[in-house]
C-alpha positions as CSV (number, residue, x, y, z in Angstrom):
1,M,14.7,2.8,-5.2
2,S,12.9,5.5,-3.1
3,P,9.3,4.8,-2.1
4,L,6.6,6.5,-4.2
5,P,4.7,9.4,-2.7
6,P,1.0,8.8,-1.7
7,L,-1.5,9.0,-4.5
8,A,-3.8,12.0,-4.7
9,A,-6.5,10.1,-6.6
10,I,-7.7,6.4,-6.7
11,P,-6.8,4.7,-9.9
12,H,-9.3,2.4,-11.6
13,D,-7.4,-0.8,-10.9
14,L,-7.6,-0.5,-7.1
15,V,-10.8,-2.5,-6.6
16,A,-10.1,-4.8,-3.6
17,A,-7.9,-5.0,-0.5
18,C,-5.5,-7.3,-2.2
19,D,-4.8,-4.5,-4.8
20,Y,-3.9,-2.1,-2.0
21,E,-1.5,-4.7,-0.5
22,Q,0.2,-5.2,-3.9
23,R,0.4,-1.4,-4.5
24,A,1.6,-0.5,-1.0
25,R,5.0,-2.2,-1.5
26,A,6.0,0.6,-3.9
27,H,5.1,3.3,-1.3
28,L,7.0,1.9,1.6
29,D,10.7,1.3,2.2
30,D,12.2,-2.0,3.3
31,N,12.1,-1.0,6.9
32,A,8.4,-0.1,7.1
33,W,7.4,-3.1,4.9
34,A,9.2,-5.5,7.2
35,Y,7.4,-4.0,10.2
36,L,4.0,-4.0,8.6
37,Q,4.1,-7.4,6.9
38,G,6.1,-9.3,9.5
39,A,4.7,-11.7,12.0
40,A,6.1,-14.0,14.7
41,A,8.6,-16.8,13.8
42,D,7.6,-18.6,10.6
43,E,4.5,-16.5,10.2
44,L,2.2,-19.6,10.1
45,T,-0.5,-18.0,12.2
46,A,-0.6,-14.9,10.1
47,A,-1.2,-17.1,7.0
48,A,-3.7,-19.3,8.9
49,N,-5.9,-16.3,9.7
50,V,-6.3,-15.6,6.0
51,D,-6.7,-19.2,5.0
52,A,-9.4,-19.8,7.5
53,F,-11.7,-17.4,5.7
54,R,-10.8,-18.9,2.4
55,R,-11.7,-22.4,3.6
56,R,-15.2,-21.5,4.8
57,R,-17.9,-21.8,2.3
58,L,-21.1,-19.8,2.2
59,L,-24.6,-21.4,2.0
60,P,-27.0,-18.8,0.6
61,R,-30.7,-18.6,0.8
62,V,-32.9,-17.2,-2.0
63,L,-36.2,-15.3,-2.6
64,R,-36.0,-13.2,0.5
65,D,-37.4,-9.6,0.7
66,L,-34.3,-7.5,1.0
67,R,-35.7,-4.1,0.0
68,H,-34.9,-2.5,3.4
69,G,-31.5,-4.1,3.9
70,Q,-28.7,-2.2,5.8
71,T,-25.4,-2.9,7.5
72,R,-25.8,-0.7,10.6
73,C,-24.1,-1.9,13.8
74,R,-24.7,-0.8,17.4
75,L,-21.9,-1.2,20.0
76,F,-22.1,0.1,23.6
77,G,-24.9,2.5,22.7
78,D,-23.2,4.0,19.6
79,E,-24.4,3.3,16.1
80,F,-22.0,2.7,13.2
81,E,-22.9,2.5,9.5
82,H,-21.1,-0.9,9.2
83,P,-19.4,-3.4,11.5
84,L,-15.8,-2.6,10.2
85,L,-13.6,-1.0,12.8
86,L,-10.0,0.0,12.3
87,A,-7.9,-2.0,14.7
88,P,-5.2,-0.4,16.9
89,L,-2.1,-0.1,14.8
90,A,1.1,1.4,16.1
91,Y,3.4,3.9,14.5
92,Q,1.2,4.8,11.6
93,R,3.5,7.7,10.4
94,L,5.7,4.8,9.2
95,F,3.2,4.5,6.4
96,H,2.0,8.0,5.8
97,P,3.0,11.5,7.1
98,A,-0.5,12.1,8.5
99,G,-0.5,8.7,10.4
100,E,-3.4,8.2,12.7
101,L,-5.0,11.5,11.8
102,A,-5.7,10.2,8.3
103,S,-7.0,6.9,9.5
104,A,-9.4,8.5,12.1
105,L,-10.7,11.0,9.5
106,A,-11.4,8.1,7.0
107,A,-13.1,6.0,9.6
108,G,-15.4,8.9,10.6
109,V,-16.2,9.9,7.1
110,M,-17.2,6.3,6.2
111,G,-19.4,6.0,9.3
112,G,-17.1,3.5,11.1
113,G,-15.0,3.3,14.2
114,M,-11.3,3.1,15.1
115,A,-9.3,2.0,18.1
116,V,-6.3,4.3,18.6
117,S,-3.1,2.6,19.8
118,T,-1.1,3.5,22.8
119,L,1.8,3.6,20.4
120,A,0.2,6.2,18.1
121,T,2.5,8.7,16.5
122,C,-0.1,11.5,16.9
123,M,-1.4,12.9,20.2
124,L,-4.6,11.3,21.5
125,E,-6.4,14.6,21.7
126,E,-5.5,15.6,18.2
127,I,-6.7,12.3,16.8
128,A,-10.0,12.7,18.7
129,S,-10.5,16.0,17.0
130,Q,-10.4,14.2,13.6
131,G,-13.0,11.6,14.4
132,Q,-16.5,12.2,13.2
133,R,-17.6,8.9,14.8
134,P,-16.8,7.5,18.3
135,L,-13.2,6.5,18.8
136,W,-11.9,3.8,21.2
137,F,-8.6,3.8,23.0
138,Q,-6.3,0.8,23.1
139,L,-4.2,0.5,26.2
140,Y,-0.9,-1.3,26.5
141,W,-0.3,-1.8,30.2
142,Q,2.5,0.6,31.3
143,G,4.0,-1.6,34.0
144,E,2.4,0.5,36.8
145,R,-1.2,1.0,37.6
146,E,-1.1,4.7,38.0
147,R,0.9,5.2,34.8
148,S,-1.7,3.1,32.9
149,L,-4.6,4.9,34.5
150,A,-3.1,8.3,33.5
151,L,-3.5,7.3,29.8
152,V,-7.0,6.1,30.4
153,R,-7.9,9.5,32.0
154,R,-6.5,11.3,29.0
155,A,-8.6,9.2,26.7
156,E,-11.7,9.8,28.8
157,A,-11.1,13.5,28.8
158,A,-10.7,13.5,25.0
159,G,-14.0,11.8,24.5
160,Y,-13.0,8.2,23.6
161,R,-16.0,6.0,24.0
162,A,-14.5,2.6,25.0
163,L,-11.3,1.1,26.3
164,V,-9.5,-1.8,24.7
165,V,-6.8,-3.4,26.8
166,T,-4.4,-5.6,24.8
167,V,-3.6,-8.6,27.0
168,D,-1.7,-11.0,24.6
169,A,1.5,-9.0,24.1
170,P,3.4,-8.6,27.4
171,L,6.4,-8.8,25.1
172,S,6.8,-8.4,21.4
173,G,6.8,-11.6,19.4
174,I,10.1,-12.8,17.9
175,R,9.7,-11.4,14.4
176,N,12.4,-12.8,12.2
177,R,11.4,-10.7,9.2
178,E,12.0,-7.6,11.2
179,Q,15.3,-8.9,12.6
180,R,16.6,-9.7,9.1
181,A,15.7,-6.2,8.0
182,A,17.3,-4.7,11.1
183,F,14.0,-2.7,11.7
184,R,14.3,0.6,13.5
185,L,11.9,3.4,14.0
186,P,13.1,6.3,11.8
187,P,14.0,9.7,13.4
188,G,10.9,11.7,14.2
189,I,8.6,8.7,14.6
190,A,7.8,7.7,18.1
191,A,5.0,6.8,20.6
192,V,4.3,10.5,21.4
193,N,1.7,9.8,24.0
194,L,4.2,8.1,26.4
195,D,6.4,10.2,28.6
196,A,9.0,7.4,29.0
197,T,9.4,3.7,28.5
198,P,8.9,1.7,31.8
199,E,12.2,0.6,33.2
200,I,13.0,-3.1,33.0
201,S,15.0,-4.4,35.9
202,A,16.4,-7.9,36.0
203,T,19.0,-9.3,38.3
204,A,22.4,-10.1,36.8
205,G,22.2,-13.3,34.9
206,G,18.4,-13.4,35.2
207,S,16.1,-14.0,32.3
208,P,15.3,-10.6,30.6
209,I,11.8,-12.0,30.0
210,F,10.8,-13.7,33.3
211,A,12.9,-11.5,35.5
212,G,12.4,-8.4,33.5
213,L,9.4,-7.9,31.1
214,M,7.0,-10.2,33.1
215,G,7.4,-7.9,36.1
216,L,5.7,-5.2,34.0
217,A,2.9,-7.4,32.6
218,P,-0.6,-7.0,33.8
219,T,-2.6,-9.8,35.6
220,W,-6.2,-10.4,36.2
221,D,-6.0,-8.4,39.4
222,D,-4.8,-5.4,37.4
223,I,-7.7,-5.7,35.0
224,A,-10.1,-5.9,38.0
225,W,-8.5,-2.8,39.5
226,L,-8.8,-0.9,36.2
227,R,-12.4,-2.0,35.8
228,A,-13.3,-0.4,39.1
229,R,-11.7,2.9,38.0
230,T,-13.3,3.7,34.6
231,R,-16.9,3.9,33.4
232,L,-15.9,3.3,29.8
233,P,-17.0,0.1,28.3
234,L,-14.0,-2.3,28.7
235,L,-12.9,-4.9,26.2
236,L,-9.9,-7.3,26.5
237,K,-8.1,-7.8,23.2
238,G,-6.1,-10.9,22.5
239,I,-8.2,-13.7,24.1
240,L,-7.9,-17.1,22.5
241,H,-9.0,-19.5,25.3
242,V,-12.7,-19.8,26.1
243,D,-11.9,-20.0,29.9
244,D,-10.1,-16.6,29.6
245,G,-13.2,-15.2,27.9
246,R,-15.3,-16.4,30.9
247,L,-12.9,-14.8,33.3
248,A,-13.1,-11.5,31.4
249,R,-16.8,-11.5,31.5
250,D,-17.0,-12.5,35.1
251,L,-14.7,-9.7,36.3
252,G,-16.9,-7.1,34.5
253,A,-15.4,-6.7,31.0
254,D,-18.1,-5.6,28.5
255,G,-16.6,-7.5,25.6
256,I,-13.5,-9.2,24.2
257,V,-11.7,-9.2,20.9
258,V,-10.8,-12.7,19.8
259,S,-7.4,-12.0,18.4
260,N,-4.0,-13.5,17.9
261,H,-2.5,-10.1,17.2
262,G,-2.4,-10.8,13.5
263,G,0.1,-13.6,14.2
264,R,2.6,-11.1,15.4
265,V,3.2,-12.3,18.9
266,L,3.0,-16.1,19.2
267,D,3.2,-18.3,16.1
268,T,1.1,-21.5,15.5
269,T,-1.9,-20.3,17.5
270,P,-5.3,-21.0,15.9
271,A,-7.0,-18.9,13.3
272,T,-9.4,-16.6,15.1
273,L,-12.3,-17.4,12.8
274,D,-12.2,-21.1,13.9
275,L,-12.5,-20.1,17.6
276,L,-15.6,-17.8,17.3
277,P,-18.4,-20.4,17.7
278,A,-17.0,-21.7,20.9
279,F,-16.8,-18.2,22.4
280,R,-20.3,-17.3,21.4
281,A,-21.6,-20.6,22.9
282,A,-19.7,-20.0,26.1
283,L,-20.4,-16.3,26.6
284,G,-24.0,-16.0,25.5
285,D,-25.7,-13.8,22.9
286,R,-25.6,-10.6,24.9
287,F,-21.9,-10.4,25.4
288,T,-20.0,-8.3,22.9
289,L,-17.7,-10.3,20.8
290,L,-15.3,-8.8,18.2
291,V,-12.7,-10.6,16.1
292,D,-9.6,-9.6,14.0
293,G,-7.1,-11.4,11.9
294,G,-7.2,-12.3,8.2
295,I,-10.1,-10.2,7.0
296,R,-9.6,-9.2,3.4
297,R,-13.1,-9.3,1.9
298,G,-16.6,-8.2,2.8
299,S,-17.5,-11.9,2.6
300,D,-15.0,-12.4,5.4
301,V,-16.9,-10.0,7.5
302,F,-20.1,-11.9,6.8
303,K,-18.4,-15.2,7.8
304,A,-17.1,-13.7,11.0
305,I,-20.6,-12.5,12.0
306,A,-22.1,-15.8,11.0
307,G,-19.5,-17.4,13.3
308,G,-20.6,-15.3,16.3
309,A,-18.9,-11.9,16.1
310,D,-20.8,-8.6,16.5
311,A,-18.2,-6.7,14.5
312,V,-14.7,-7.0,13.2
313,M,-11.5,-5.2,13.2
314,I,-9.1,-4.8,10.3
315,G,-5.4,-4.1,10.6
316,R,-2.9,-4.6,7.8
317,P,-5.4,-3.9,4.9
318,Y,-6.0,-0.3,6.1
319,A,-2.3,0.2,6.6
320,H,-1.8,-0.7,3.0
321,A,-4.4,1.7,1.9
322,L,-3.0,4.4,4.2
323,A,0.4,4.0,2.5
324,V,-1.0,4.2,-1.0
325,A,-3.3,7.2,-0.6
326,G,-3.6,8.4,3.0
327,A,-7.1,9.2,4.3
328,L,-8.5,8.8,0.8
329,G,-7.1,5.3,0.5
330,V,-8.5,4.2,3.9
331,A,-11.9,5.6,3.1
332,H,-11.9,3.9,-0.3
333,L,-10.9,0.6,1.3
334,L,-13.8,0.8,3.8
335,K,-16.1,1.6,0.9
336,L,-15.0,-1.4,-1.0
337,L,-15.3,-3.8,2.0
338,R,-18.8,-2.4,2.9
339,E,-20.0,-2.8,-0.7
340,E,-18.6,-6.4,-0.7
341,L,-20.4,-7.1,2.6
342,E,-23.7,-5.7,1.2
343,A,-23.4,-7.8,-1.9
344,C,-22.7,-10.9,0.1
345,M,-25.6,-10.2,2.4
346,A,-28.0,-9.7,-0.5
347,L,-26.8,-12.8,-2.3
348,C,-27.1,-14.9,0.9
349,G,-30.6,-13.6,1.7
350,C,-29.8,-11.4,4.7
351,A,-31.3,-7.9,5.2
352,D,-29.3,-7.0,8.3
353,L,-26.5,-8.2,10.5
354,A,-28.9,-9.7,13.0
355,S,-30.2,-12.1,10.4
356,I,-26.7,-13.5,9.7
357,D,-26.0,-16.8,11.6
358,A,-24.2,-20.1,11.3
359,G,-26.8,-21.5,9.0
360,Y,-25.2,-19.5,6.2
361,L,-21.9,-21.4,6.5
362,C,-21.4,-24.9,5.2
363,P,-21.0,-27.4,8.0
364,G,-17.4,-28.5,8.6
């Protein structure tokens, strides 16, 4: 059966992120669905991210004065109306004809932010023209320093306000769901901001991973080199080990995103929510700490902030909304999540994000 076209209006029964996920299946073909929903190997980490938020229990306080409550969030000098950022998500025209243009428009209208992927299907400059709020640029290292820097220079010139370097995916994860579906990018959908794919050279009989892909992967020296060549705030995305968080901070990164890539790269890594308190303790209160993976409710955003995050990134949920109703769907999803966050804050006794801490989570 052919996928349904995107909706032009939001029906009454779309009231939560889970509703968008269920509805999205009818709007995507098997190829796009396998790409979006798939994760590495047995997909245990992808499930663990969601389960971690479900496990944690809230411990509300009562009788607080909350008449001036708000959800505003300040990151690197820019103010957002809420702490929900759209994570970098590749090939968005798989899900809707407008792709990243629709997502950027929705994020801006709703007062939030978005990190635009290196693998976007729309030009960086065109996406920037849609944003009514600051956009960030996510960089996949391009094998060579100058090739990578050229993308950064384009982002700077287009007005992107921060640089997010993904460091946990020097190769794609082994995604069995995609393999079983024989996933391929359809004609006309490509990473249009890349001139060419870096060449992979491996000696005959050598490992295509160690003798090939790893020759293109960045190292800490490359990150230090990049840090010295851009004035944009620099975040490293895909940090799971606290010692790597310290290394990032010490070489001049302005923040990190605690992320396991939505479980899409390496299976059986920990849920990101469970790692947050150790990162906050190790890196201090002033270091910017974001998290992604498994966020499906506004209460999940609350739990992430209580665990030590300054803001969160969402991925698959907004792709579901994009598939269902384009920019309208993404904007509506952000509205729902923000309303859920506000309700959670009010019922827990928090008037702003700064007042949310670990005391609102049950021990254990």
